[in-house]
Structure formats: structure tokens, C-alpha cells
C-alpha positions as CSV (number, residue, x, y, z in Angstrom):
1,X,-34.4,132.9,175.0
2,X,-35.3,131.7,178.5
3,X,-35.9,128.2,177.1
4,X,-32.3,128.1,175.6
5,X,-30.8,129.2,178.9
6,X,-32.8,126.6,180.9
7,X,-31.8,123.9,178.4
8,X,-28.1,124.9,178.7
9,X,-28.3,124.8,182.5
10,X,-29.8,121.3,182.3
11,X,-27.2,120.1,179.9
12,X,-24.3,121.5,181.8
13,X,-25.7,120.4,185.1
14,X,-26.1,116.8,183.9
15,X,-22.6,116.9,182.5
16,X,-21.2,118.2,185.8
17,X,-22.9,115.4,187.7
18,X,-21.4,112.9,185.3
19,X,-17.9,114.4,185.7
20,X,-18.4,114.4,189.5
21,X,-19.4,110.7,189.5
22,X,-16.4,109.8,187.3
23,X,-14.1,111.7,189.6
24,X,-15.4,109.8,192.6
25,X,-14.9,106.5,190.8
26,X,-11.4,107.4,189.8
27,X,-10.5,108.3,193.4
28,X,-11.7,104.9,194.5
29,X,-9.6,103.2,191.8
30,X,-6.6,105.4,192.7
31,X,-6.8,104.3,196.4
32,X,-7.1,100.7,195.4
33,X,-4.0,100.9,193.3
34,X,-2.1,102.7,196.0
35,X,-3.1,99.9,198.5
36,X,-1.9,97.3,196.0
37,X,1.3,99.2,195.4
38,X,2.0,99.2,199.1
39,X,1.3,95.4,199.3
40,X,3.7,94.8,196.4
41,X,6.4,96.9,197.9
42,X,6.1,94.9,201.2
43,X,6.2,91.7,199.2
44,X,9.3,92.9,197.4
45,X,11.0,93.7,200.7
46,X,10.1,90.2,202.0
47,X,11.5,88.6,198.9
48,X,14.7,90.6,199.3
49,X,15.1,89.3,202.8
50,X,14.4,85.8,201.7
51,X,16.9,86.1,198.9
52,X,19.6,87.1,201.4
53,X,18.5,84.3,203.8
54,X,18.7,81.5,201.2
55,X,22.3,82.4,200.6
56,X,23.3,81.7,204.3
57,X,24.9,78.6,205.7
58,X,22.0,78.2,208.2
59,X,19.5,77.8,205.3
60,X,21.7,75.3,203.6
61,X,22.0,73.3,206.8
62,X,18.2,73.3,207.3
63,X,17.5,72.1,203.8
64,X,20.2,69.4,204.1
65,X,18.8,68.2,207.4
66,X,15.2,68.1,206.0
67,X,16.3,65.7,203.3
68,X,18.4,63.5,205.7
69,X,21.9,64.8,205.5
70,X,24.0,65.2,208.6
71,X,27.5,66.2,209.5
72,X,30.0,63.3,209.6
73,X,30.5,63.6,213.4
74,X,26.8,64.2,214.2
75,X,24.8,61.4,215.8
76,X,21.1,61.2,215.3
77,X,18.9,59.6,217.9
78,X,15.5,58.3,216.8
79,X,12.8,57.2,219.1
80,X,11.5,53.6,218.7
81,X,8.0,52.6,219.6
């Protein structure tokens, strides 16, 4: 009878340790996923800001100037070497 009780304690003890380790692993995974969620939410906010910005006149002017367009009454001075 004592042997059965000792055997049950060993089995339940090892199972309890296994469950504890799995719980710790899942907590680490949960924290990593929460961190990633926070990063993605920040990225989404940044993309929303960029979406609004690319619809502005200022953005259109910057893109046009970068490819060489100017206003009709605008004079561009370039330095010569």
C-alpha cells in the first residue's frame, strides 16, 4: 500500500513539474506576442499617418520636385563648377 502511494506521489509530482514548465513557456510566448502586437499597432498608426500625408498637396509637391517638375513661375538656380 505504501509503495502505491509513493508511486502516485512520484507520478503526480512529475506531472505537476511538467505542467509548471509548460505554464512558464506559455507565459513567455504570451509576452512575446503582446510585444509584437504593440509593435504592429504602432506600425498601423504610422501607416495611417502616412496615408493621410500622401494625400496632401505638400507631398505631391515634394514628389514632383524630386522628379524635376517646377511651377511655371518658379526659377531654379543651379550651381556650376
